[in-house]
Each structure stands twice: as C-alpha cells, then as structure tokens.
C-alpha positions, -999 to 999 in steps of 0.1 A, spaced: -464 329 -643 -464 292 -652 -426 292 -658 -420 311 -626 -441 288 -604 -427 257 -620 -392 269 -616 -395 279 -579 -412 246 -567 -377 231 -563 -367 262 -542 -398 257 -520 -387 221 -514 -352 232 -504 -367 257 -479 -396 235 -468 -422 262 -475 -442 273 -505 -447 307 -488 -422 326 -510 -429 356 -533 -422 337 -566 -450 313 -557 -474 337 -540 -470 366 -564 -501 376 -584 -503 382 -621 -511 419 -613 -478 421 -593 -458 406 -621 -474 431 -646 -465 460 -622 -429 447 -620 -426 446 -658 -442 480 -661 -415 494 -637 -387 476 -654 -380 452 -682 -377 415 -689 -367 389 -715 -381 355 -723 -363 325 -738 -380 301 -762 -370 267 -776 -390 256 -806 -417 282 -797 -420 270 -761 -413 296 -734 -386 280 -712 -372 309 -693 -377 344 -682 -359 372 -664 -371 405 -649 -348 435 -641 -347 472 -636 -321 499 -633 -318 523 -604 -290 549 -599 -266 531 -622 -273 497 -607 -289 469 -626 -312 451 -602 -319 415 -614 -353 403 -602 -366 368 -609 -348 344 -632 -370 314 -639 -362 284 -660 -385 255 -668 -374 226 -646 -367 203 -676 -345 229 -692 -324 239 -661 -287 233 -666 -289 240 -704 -274 275 -702 -307 294 -705 -302 312 -672 -267 323 -682 -280 336 -715 -309 355 -699 -286 370 -673 -261 381 -700 -290 396 -721 -301 417 -692 -266 429 -685 -260 437 -721 -293 456 -724 -284 477 -694 -264 510 -692 -256 503 -655 -220 499 -644 -228 473 -617 -254 445 -613 -269 430 -582 -291 400 -575 -299 378 -546 -309 343 -537 -314 323 -505 -284 308 -487 -297 272 -492 -299 277 -530 -264 264 -536 -269 258 -573 -280 294 -578 -250 308 -559 -226 286 -580 -242 298 -612 -240 335 -603 -204 331 -592 -196 314 -624 -211 344 -642 -188 368 -624 -209 377 -594 -193 381 -560 -211 379 -527 -215 413 -511 -239 408 -482 -259 383 -462 -291 393 -445 -307 369 -420 -342 358 -427 -349 349 -391 -355 312 -398 -318 302 -399 -314 311 -436 -301 342 -452 -306 363 -483 -273 363 -502 -267 394 -523 -241 392 -551 -227 420 -573 -208 422 -605 -190 451 -622 -203 454 -658 -178 462 -685 -188 494 -703 
C-alpha cells in the first residue's frame, strides 16, 4: 500500500486530483485483487521498491497496478515487473491501461511492445488509454 500510494502521488498531481483508485483503495480491496489474481514485488537491498498486480481472463493477461517507489522510477524496475508478469502468464495477449495525461507511462508501455487499442473518455477531458501486446508463446 505504501509503494502504491507513493507511486501514484505524481499521477494525482498530473490530473489535479487525489480521487483516484490507487490512492483511495483500501487494504481489503488490495487483498481481494491479489486473491483473485497474482502479483510480484521488486526489492533492492531488502527494500520493497516496486509491485505489479495482474490476472488472466479468457487467454488475456490483464495488468493491474504497476507501482514503483518514486526515487526508483526510471531504473528499469517497471519493465522488469511487466516482463515477469508476462512470462508467468499462459495468455497469448496482454492488456493494460493508463490515463491520457500519463505520457511517461504510455512511452514505457510502447517501448515494451504495447500498442494503443482504445481510448475511453473519462468525462473530464481526459481518457483512459488501453494498450495491448501479443505475447510470444
């Protein structure tokens, strides 16, 4: 929870609101997500510096939250966690989403082979950007 909240503060600043699920989600909700899916953590010298949650549904790997400690962003941890989730999956395709103002996230996902598949308006001038990637099997 600490990593998730710390990681998404910068997103809240971009969007001008802290009213977003990664910042309002309860511990019970996180536990329920993990019980319904899976996740990985990344540690550096014993310190938890990143986490990813994901699940599979009908041959599709659905990437949930990717959270990296602010002081460790840009170090390749997000890429490594994303690759770990993809490699652990038996799915043939992966999907994730981010907000349209989250340009760094979009650049990262595209650099990891994801391609924009859909944009859904949020009603506030922003959009949810969905990206997909075919997984080599």
